[in-house]
C-alpha positions in Angstrom: 13.1 24.0 -6.7 15.3 23.2 -9.7 14.0 21.2 -12.6 16.2 18.3 -11.6 14.9 18.3 -8.0 11.3 18.5 -9.2 11.9 15.5 -11.4 13.4 13.5 -8.5 10.5 14.4 -6.2 7.9 13.4 -8.9 9.6 10.0 -9.3 9.9 9.5 -5.6 6.3 10.2 -4.8 4.9 8.3 -7.8 7.0 5.1 -7.2 7.7 5.0 -3.5 5.4 7.6 -1.9 3.0 5.1 -0.2 2.9 5.5 3.6 2.7 2.6 6.0 -0.8 3.8 7.0 -1.9 3.5 3.3 -0.6 0.0 3.1 -2.5 -1.0 6.2 -5.7 0.5 4.8 -5.8 3.4 7.3 -7.6 6.5 6.0 -5.5 8.8 8.1 -7.3 11.9 9.4 -7.3 14.0 12.5 -9.9 11.8 14.1 -9.6 9.4 17.1 -10.0 6.1 15.3 -7.5 6.5 12.4 -5.0 8.2 14.7 -5.2 5.2 17.1 -4.9 2.7 14.2 -1.7 4.5 13.2 -0.4 4.1 16.8 -1.2 0.4 16.7 0.6 0.1 13.3 3.7 1.9 14.7 3.8 -0.4 17.7 3.9 -3.4 15.3 6.5 -1.8 13.2 8.7 -1.1 16.2 9.5 -4.8 16.7 12.4 -6.5 14.9 10.1 -7.9 12.3 9.5 -7.0 8.6 7.3 -4.1 7.7 5.2 -6.4 5.5 4.4 -8.7 8.5 3.6 -5.7 10.7 1.2 -4.3 8.1 -0.5 -7.7 7.7 -0.9 -8.0 11.5 -2.4 -4.6 11.7 -4.9 -5.5 9.1 -5.9 -8.6 11.0 -6.3 -6.6 14.2 -8.5 -4.1 12.5 -10.5 -6.8 10.7 -11.2 -8.3 14.1 -12.8 -5.1 15.2 -10.0 -3.6 17.3 -10.0 -0.2 15.6 -10.4 1.9 18.7 -8.5 1.8 22.1 -11.8 0.8 23.8 -12.2 -2.2 21.5 -8.5 -3.1 21.9 -8.7 -2.9 25.7 -11.9 -4.9 25.9 -10.6 -7.7 23.7 -9.1 -10.7 25.5 -5.4 -11.2 25.5 -5.9 -14.5 23.6 -8.0 -12.8 21.0 -5.3 -10.3 20.4 -2.7 -13.0 20.2 -4.8 -14.9 17.7 -5.3 -11.9 15.4 -1.5 -11.2 15.5 -0.9 -14.9 14.6 -3.2 -14.7 11.6 -0.9 -11.9 10.4 2.1 -14.2 10.9 3.3 -11.9 13.7 4.6 -14.9 15.5 7.9 -14.0 17.3 6.4 -11.2 19.4 2.7 -12.0 19.5 2.3 -12.6 23.2 4.3 -9.6 24.4 2.8 -7.4 21.8 -0.7 -8.5 22.7 0.0 -7.4 26.3 1.5 -4.1 25.2 -1.4 -3.4 22.9 -3.8 -3.9 25.8 -1.7 -1.8 28.2 -1.3 1.0 25.6 -5.0 1.1 24.9 -5.6 1.4 28.7 -3.1 4.3 29.0 -4.7 6.1 26.1 -8.2 5.8 27.5 -7.1 6.8 31.0 -4.8 9.7 30.2 -6.2 11.1 27.0 -9.8 9.8 27.0 -9.0 7.5 24.0 -8.2 10.5 21.8 -4.8 11.1 20.4 -5.9 14.6 19.5 -5.6 15.4 23.2 -2.0 14.1 23.2 -1.4 16.4 20.2 -2.9 19.3 22.1 -0.7 18.6 25.1 2.5 18.3 23.0 1.6 20.9 20.4 3.6 20.8 17.2 6.8 20.3 19.1 8.4 17.1 17.7 10.5 16.6 20.8 7.6 16.9 23.2 5.4 14.7 21.0 8.2 12.1 20.9 8.4 12.1 24.7 4.6 11.5 25.0 4.5 8.8 22.4 7.4 6.9 24.0 5.2 6.5 27.1 3.3 3.9 25.2 4.6 0.4 25.9 6.8 -0.9 23.1 7.2 2.4 21.3 10.7 4.0 21.4 12.2 7.0 19.6 12.3 5.1 16.3 8.6 4.2 16.5 7.8 7.8 17.5 9.6 9.0 14.4 7.5 6.7 12.2 4.3 8.1 13.8 5.4 11.7 13.3 6.5 11.2 9.7 3.1 9.7 8.9 0.8 11.9 11.0 2.1 15.2 9.5 -0.5 14.7 6.8 -3.2 15.0 9.4 -1.3 17.4 11.7 0.0 19.9 9.1 1.4 22.2 11.8 4.0 19.5 12.5 5.2 19.5 8.8 7.8 19.3 7.7 8.9 16.6 10.2 12.3 15.4 9.2 14.5 12.7 10.8 17.8 11.3 9.9 16.3 8.5 7.7 14.5 11.1 5.6 17.7 13.2 5.2 19.6 10.0 4.4 17.2 9.3 1.6 17.5 12.8 0.3 21.3 12.4 0.1 20.9 9.0 -1.6 19.0 10.4 -4.6 20.9 13.7 -4.9 18.4 16.0 -3.2 19.7 18.6 -0.7 19.8 17.3 2.8 19.0 20.7 4.3 15.7 20.5 6.1 14.5 23.9 4.8 15.3 22.9 1.3 13.5 19.7 1.5 10.5 21.5 3.1 10.2 23.4 -0.2 10.0 20.2 -2.3 6.4 19.4 -1.3 3.3 21.4 -0.8 1.5 20.7 2.4 1.7 18.0 5.1 -0.1 15.3 3.1 2.3 15.4 0.2 5.2 15.8 2.5 4.2 12.7 4.4 4.3 10.8 1.1 7.7 12.3 0.1 9.1 11.5 3.6 7.9 7.9 3.2 9.5 7.6 -0.2 12.8 9.1 1.1 12.9 6.5 3.9 12.3 3.7 1.5 15.2 4.7 -0.8 17.4 5.3 2.2 17.1 1.5 2.8 17.9 0.4 -0.8 20.7 1.7 -2.9 19.1 -0.1 -5.8 15.9 1.9 -5.4 17.9 5.1 -5.0 19.8 4.5 -8.2 16.5 3.8 -10.1 15.1 7.1 -8.9 18.3 9.0 -10.0 18.2 7.2 -13.4 14.4 7.8 -14.0 14.8 11.5 -13.1 17.5 11.9 -15.7 20.4 11.9 -13.3 22.1 8.7 -14.4 23.3 6.0 -12.0 26.3 7.9 -10.7 
C-alpha cells in the first residue's frame, strides 16, 4: 500500500467507517441473535426510506424485545407496527410488519432460527449467500449486499466482499478500484467491513469524497 493510499484509508475509517450495525447498537458477532438483528436492519434498509429512519426503527424493535426470530414471530402484527411507528417508519410499517413476521417464521422453520446454518449452507460463496438471503420477504439483491458487506466482520472467510458501491467509493477518493488491491488496504474482515462502509458512504456524497481526498493530502481535484 502506498503512503497516499494508507492516508486515504485512515481518513475513511476514522471519519466514515461506522457500519449500519454499529449505528443500530448491534454488537455483531457470529452468534444467532446479533446475526438476526442485522437481518432485521437490512430488511428495514431495503425499503425506499432513509437509513436514519431504518436504524431508528430497528432500535425500537430491539427495545421492544424483538431481538430473536422467535420473539419477532411471537409478537403480534400490531405490536410490530407500533414499534416501527415509534421509529417513524410510517410509509411501510404495515407491509414491513408482515414481512418481518414471515421472515422470522422462515428462519425458524428452515434454519432453526440460526443464520449460522444459512452460512454453512451457502459457505463463503457470495452468490450462493445472496440467493439464500433473497428468499427472505422484502430482501432483494441490494439488501443482500448490505448484509454481506456488514457481516464479513463476523464471517471473515467471506472477506473481502466487494460490490459496485464499494468500488465506486474507491474511485471517488482515488483508491484503486481493483478488488485485490482494495483487499490489501485493510487487515482482516472487521476492519474491511468498516472500510467497505466508509467507501459506500463516500460513493453517495461527492462532498464527503472531496473532504477525504483533501484530508489525506490529495487536494480537491
